[in-house]
SEZABA-368358 format. One record per residue (C-alpha): residue in three letters; y negated, x negated, z. Coordinates in steps of 0.2 Angstrom, whole numbers, plus 5000, padded with zeros to 4 digits. Layout:
ALAYXZ/...
//
This chain:
MET422946505423/SER421946565438/ARG420846715434/THR420346765452/SER419246865466/ARG412246155368/THR411745595366/THR410845645355/LEU410045815359/ARG409745945346/ARG407945955352/SER406746035339/ARG407946075325/THR407346065307/ALA407846155292/LEU409146065281/ILE408345925271/ALA409345915255/ALA408545765248/GLY409845715235/ALA409645535228/LEU410545565212/VAL410445405202/ALA411145325186/ALA411145135184/ALA411245045167/ALA412944975164/GLY412944785165/SER411244765172/ALA411644675188/ALA412444495191/ALA412944515209/ALA414844485212/ALA415944605221/PRO416144555239/PHE417944605242/GLY418944485231/ALA419444485213/SER420244655213/ALA418544735218/ALA417744745201/ALA415844765200/ALA415244945198/ALA414344965181/GLY413445125187/CYS413445245201/THR412645405208/VAL412245435227/ASP411945595235/TYR411045565252/LYS410745715263/ILE409845725279/GLN410845865287/ASN409845875303/GLN408345785310/TRP407445795326/ASN406245685336/GLY407445555342/GLY408745555328/LEU409645625313/THR411245665305/ALA411545615287/SER412945635274/VAL413145525259/SER414245545244/VAL414445395231/THR415145425214/ASN415845275204/LYS415245275186/GLY415945105181/ASP417645025181/ALA418945075194/LEU418744995211/SER420044955224/SER418744935238/TRP416844965240/GLN415244945250/LEU413645035249/GLU411944955254/TRP410245025258/SER408744995269/PHE407945105282/GLY406045115281/GLY405645205298/GLY406545105311/GLU408145205311/GLN409645135320/VAL411445195316/SER412345245331/GLN413945315324/GLY414845335308/TRP416345425301/ASN417445395285/ALA416645225283/ALA416245075293/VAL414345085295/THR413444925301/GLN411644875302/SER410644715303/GLY408844745305/SER408344875293/ALA409844835281/VAL411344955282/THR413044925275/ALA414445055273/LYS416144995269/ASN417645095264/VAL419045125277/SER420845115274/TYR421145285266/ASN419645295254/GLY419445125246/SER420045165229/LEU418745235218/ALA419245275200/THR417945295186/GLY417045465190/ALA417845475208/SER416745495224/ALA416945445242/SER415945535256/PHE415445485273/GLY414145515287/PHE413245445301/ASN412145485316/ALA410545375319/THR409145365331/GLY407445395324/ASN405645465326/GLY405945625316/ASN405145565300/SER406645485291/THR406645495272/VAL407845455258/PRO408045275255/ALA407245215239/THR408745105233/PHE410545095234/LYS411844965229/LEU413644985226/ASN414644825227/GLY412944735223/VAL412544845208/THR410844935210/CYS410945125208/ASN409345165200/GLY408545335196/ASP407645485204/THR407645495223/THR406545645225/GLY407045795234/PRO407245975228/THR405646065222/ASP406246245227/PRO406246275245/PRO407746365253/ASP407746555255/PRO407346575273/THR408446735274/ASP409946635267/PRO410146475277/PRO411046335268/ALA412746295273/GLY412746185289/SER411046235295/ARG410846295313/VAL410846485316/ASN410446585331/ASN412146675331/PRO413546585322/TYR414546745319/GLU413246845310/GLY413446845291/ALA415046745293/LYS416946765291/VAL418046695305/TYR419546575303/VAL421246655303/ASN422446535310/PRO423946525297/GLU425146485311/TRP424746635322/SER424546745307/ALA426346705301/LYS427046745318/ALA426146905319/ALA426646965302/ALA428446925306/GLU428447055320/PRO428747235316/GLY427047315313/GLY426247145315/SER425447145297/ARG424147275304/ILE423247135313/ALA423946975306/GLN422346935297/GLN421246945312/PRO420446785318/THR420946705334/GLY420546545343/VAL421446375340/TRP421946305357/LEU421846115359/ASP422846115376/ARG423445935376/THR423045775367/ALA424545795355/ALA423745955348/ILE422445855340/ALA423645785328/GLY424845925328/VAL426345965339/ALA428145975332/ASP427645965314/GLY426346105317/MET424546105311/GLY423345975319/LEU421445995321/ARG421045925303/ASP422346035296/HIS421546185303/LEU419846125297/ASP420446095280/ALA421246265279/ALA419546335285/LEU418646255271/THR419846345259/GLN419546515268/LYS417746485268/GLY417446485249/SER415646495245/GLY415146595261/GLU414946555279/LEU416446535291/VAL416646515309/VAL418146405316/GLN418546445335/LEU419246305345/VAL419746305364/ILE419446145372/TYR420646145387/ASN421345985394/LEU420345935410/PRO421045815422/GLY421845925436/ARG421746075425/ASP422046245433/CYS421846195451/ALA422146365458/ALA423746405448/LEU425246325441/ALA425646415424/SER424446305414/ASN424346145423/GLY423946005411/GLU424545835406/LEU423145735415/GLY423045705434/PRO421545745444/THR420845565443/GLU421145535424/ILE419345575418/GLY419345415408/ARG420845475398/TYR420045645395/LYS418545555388/THR419345425377/GLU420945505372/TYR420445685370/ILE418645725369/ASP418145575358/PRO419445595345/ILE418945785343/ALA417145745342/ALA417445615329/ILE418345745318/LEU417045875321/ALA415745755315/ASP416545715299/ALA415345765285/LYS416745845276/TYR416645985289/ALA414746005290/GLY414746165281/LEU415846255294/ARG415146335309/ILE416246275323/VAL416246375340/THR417046285355/THR417546375371/VAL417446235383/GLU418746225397/ILE419246395403/ASP419646425421/SER418846265427/LEU417046285434/PRO417246455443/ASN418746375453/LEU417446255461/VAL416546415468/THR417846535473/ASN419446425477/THR418646285488/GLY418146255506/SER418446385519/ARG418746535508/PRO420446615510/THR420746585491/ALA420446405493/THR421846275487/PRO421946095491/ALA421946055472/CYS420346135470/ASP419546045485/VAL420045885477/MET419245925460/LYS417645985469/ALA417645825479/ASN417945705464/GLY416745795452/ASN417945775437/TYR417745955432/VAL415845945431/LYS415945775423/GLY417245825410/VAL416345985405/GLY414645885404/TYR415445745393/ALA416345875382/LEU414645965379/ASN413745805376/LYS414945735363/LEU415445885354/GLY413645945353/ASP413245785343/ALA413745875327/PRO412445995322/ASN413646125316/VAL414546145333/TYR414146285345/ASN414746255362/TYR415146405373/ILE415546375391/ASP416946485399/ALA416146595413/GLY417646685420/HIS417546865421/HIS416847015431/GLY418347025442/TRP418146835447/ILE416346805449/GLY415546975449/TRP415346975468/ASP413646925476/ASP414346765484/ASN415046705467/PHE413846765455/ALA412246655458/PRO413246495464/SER414346505448/ALA412746495437/THR412146345447/THR413746255445/PHE413746285426/HIS412046215425/ALA412546065435/ALA413946035423/ALA412846065408/THR411645925414/ALA413045795418/GLU413645645408/GLY412145645396/ALA412245835392/THR410745945392/VAL410546135391/ASN410246105372/ASP412046065371/VAL412446245377/HIS412346385364/GLY413146515376/PHE414546575387/ILE416146665385/THR416846795397/ASN418646865399/THR419546725390/ALA421346765390/ASN421046905403/TYR421147095404/GLY419547165411/ALA419047325402/LEU417547305390/THR416647455396/GLU417147585409/LYS416547755404/HIS417147875418/PHE416347785433/SER414847675436/ILE414247555450/GLY412947685455/ASP414147825457/SER414547895474/VAL415848015480/ASN415548125496/GLY414247995501/THR415347845498/SER414847715485/VAL415947665471/ARG415747485477/GLN416747535492/SER418247585483/LYS419747475484/TRP419747435465/VAL417847385465/ASP417947305482/TRP416047275483/ASN415947195466/ARG414247235457/TYR415047265440/THR416447375434/ASP416747305417/GLU416547145406/GLN415047195395/SER413847245409/PHE414347085418/ALA414146975403/GLN412347045400/ALA411847025418/PHE412646855420/ARG411646795404/ASN410046845413/GLN410646745429/LEU411046595418/VAL409346595410/SER408546605427/VAL409346445433/GLY408746345417/PHE409846385402/LYS408846425386/SER408246605384/ASP409146625367/ILE410946595374/GLY412246715368/MET413846785376/LEU415546805369/ILE416846925376/ASP418646905373/THR419347075369/SER421147015363/ARG422047105378/ASN420847225386/GLY421047385376/TRP422047485389/GLY422547625377/GLY424147715375/THR424747865384/GLN424047795401/ARG422247795396/PRO421247915406/THR420248045397/GLY419048085411/PRO418448045428/GLY419748045443/ALA419748185456/THR418348185468/THR419448195483/SER418948025488/VAL418047875480/ASP419747795477/THR420447945468/TYR418847955458/VAL418947775452/ASP420847755451/GLY421047915441/GLY419647875428/ARG419747685426/TYR420347615409/ASP420947455417/ARG422647505423/ARG423147335432/ILE423747355450/HIS422347235455/LEU420847145447/GLY421646975452/ASN423147005442/TRP423046885426/CYS424746845419/ASN425646945405/GLN425047115411/SER426147265409/GLY425247405400/ALA423847305392/GLY423347335374/LEU422347255360/GLY420447285363/GLU418947295351/ARG419247205335/PRO418247045332/LYS416447095328/ALA414747005327/ALA413247055337/PRO414047215345/ALA412747235359/ALA411147165366/GLY411446985371/ILE413246975365/ASP413546865350/ALA415246935346/TYR416847015352/VAL418246885349/TRP420046865350/MET419946695358/LYS421746705366/PRO422946745352/PRO423846905355/GLY425746865358/GLU425446695367/SER426146705384/ASP425046665400/GLY426546585409/SER428346595412/SER429246725423/LYS430346595430/ALA430346405431/ILE430746335414/PRO430846145411/ASN429546085398/ASP428645925392/GLU426946005392/GLY426545985410/LYS426546175413/GLY427246235429/PHE427946405436/ASP426646515445/ARG427346665455/MET425946775448/CYS426946775432/ASP428446835441/PRO428647025440/THR429447035457/TYR428046935466/THR427147035480/GLY425546935479/ASN424346825489/ALA422546835494/ARG421846825476/ASN422646985472/GLY422647075488/ASN424447045491/ASN424947165478/LEU426347155465/SER425947035450/GLY426047175437/ALA426847045425/LEU428047075411/PRO429747005413/ASP430646865403/ALA429046775398/PRO429146605390/VAL428046455395/SER426146475393/GLY425546465375/HIS427346505368/TRP427646665357/PHE428146815368/SER428746955356/ALA428847085370/GLN427047065375/PHE426447065357/GLN427347235354/GLU426547305370/LEU424847245365/MET425047335348/LYS425747495356/ASN424247505369/ALA422847455357/TYR421147535359/PRO420447575347/ALA422247625341/LEU422947525326/
//
């Protein structure tokens, strides 16, 4: 991966309208026949729980649960009518159709059987004017479900929002999902039990990952496991959306399965299935955080045109617009679910912290956030340092320091960058993003999974003032050979543990990159994942323009990106800061 030199809008979001239509019909009171043949017996009674999960001026999201109180059913359909001009646009876990104001929801293949007392749940999105109410009457297989359809009389506690309601910072007051697959690998390592229960991101790095690869967990498996972990509290699930056409145009280690022009496949085979799963009413109580397409948009700024770091592949992606289109489409579709919080990847300080990258990157991000039907309302925030190594804070030197009249900016390490660490960069870049049109309440995430830089090599004070270089090099926590080095870095350690609201403007420190998963292979390894070999992962490589023609600083004997790398995991634990 190259790391180089918030449709339907969520407009004015309302509080959860938990208008439960709990109804009980008199047995045998209706004469309508069941419409699905002799095996679909008439329901002798039913209850319906209809909840408007989210509503705005333009649409709504609703969840419906129907409970059969009569004889067992082999198939079912539920009918009601809208009274405010609503029009269904999308449904899940049922085939939802509409004629005029009349709506019909029919079972799908896997939920047609309803034993006595059993329930089926489904959901839908619909357009509307923001004043939708609970329908007055429901019929299950032609039998009217009668009863009270009034909403709750007790208002929700404003200090304790109901599950599924929108919050400013999804991480506050919530646990975060622990991936059982990663946890098992970590626990199997000597000493790994110390961190095996930390939350990490779930990477959807190819279409097959949605269903699960090689008998592994798919997206629904992870979300089902998250519901179990959630219990009665709030829980965040972190997903990495990572499968753009022409992915990683400036590197080879994480090239993807889709060619540069395959934007149609990206939409229909990758984003649409993910969006459909996330919109399932079953998961409405989870807070789902997405990291959208790491290492994509910054490449359009730094690695195109006449720059010495430009690559033909990045020029192609800038020309065809498929990075911008893909990110916009993902934000639009994923943002339809009211419990999804989209965070766009924003590189890191050692990539876009320079004057000629900083403002143009924010402008490019805004272009993507307003493409393919997306708006800034689909963006909850941004994430920096994903899978990278930039120190969270540098305490022994600052950008305003000088040595013998020479500014720290002139040191070889800083190299005229305006930022020395990730936190100062993330806070400043947040302000820049707001200035180009993003909402003023956006939050930032910082990936601290590999930026601890502890161990015996961690400096305890500033460097010698012999020169600006000795001052910076002697005091900096980040011990990389060059800021442009990004692959399996030797000497790196686990950083700050995941934590909500740790600093102004920062929603959370996160471990979005699971520690112990390789950045790329040290040598060419045949694989069926579309991942190539990048010399920046080769410890013998003497570099290129993106790392100042320095050694790569990579660990040897690394497997293909995303595969388990025991030696790296051990190194990260050994050099953790704070120490384990």
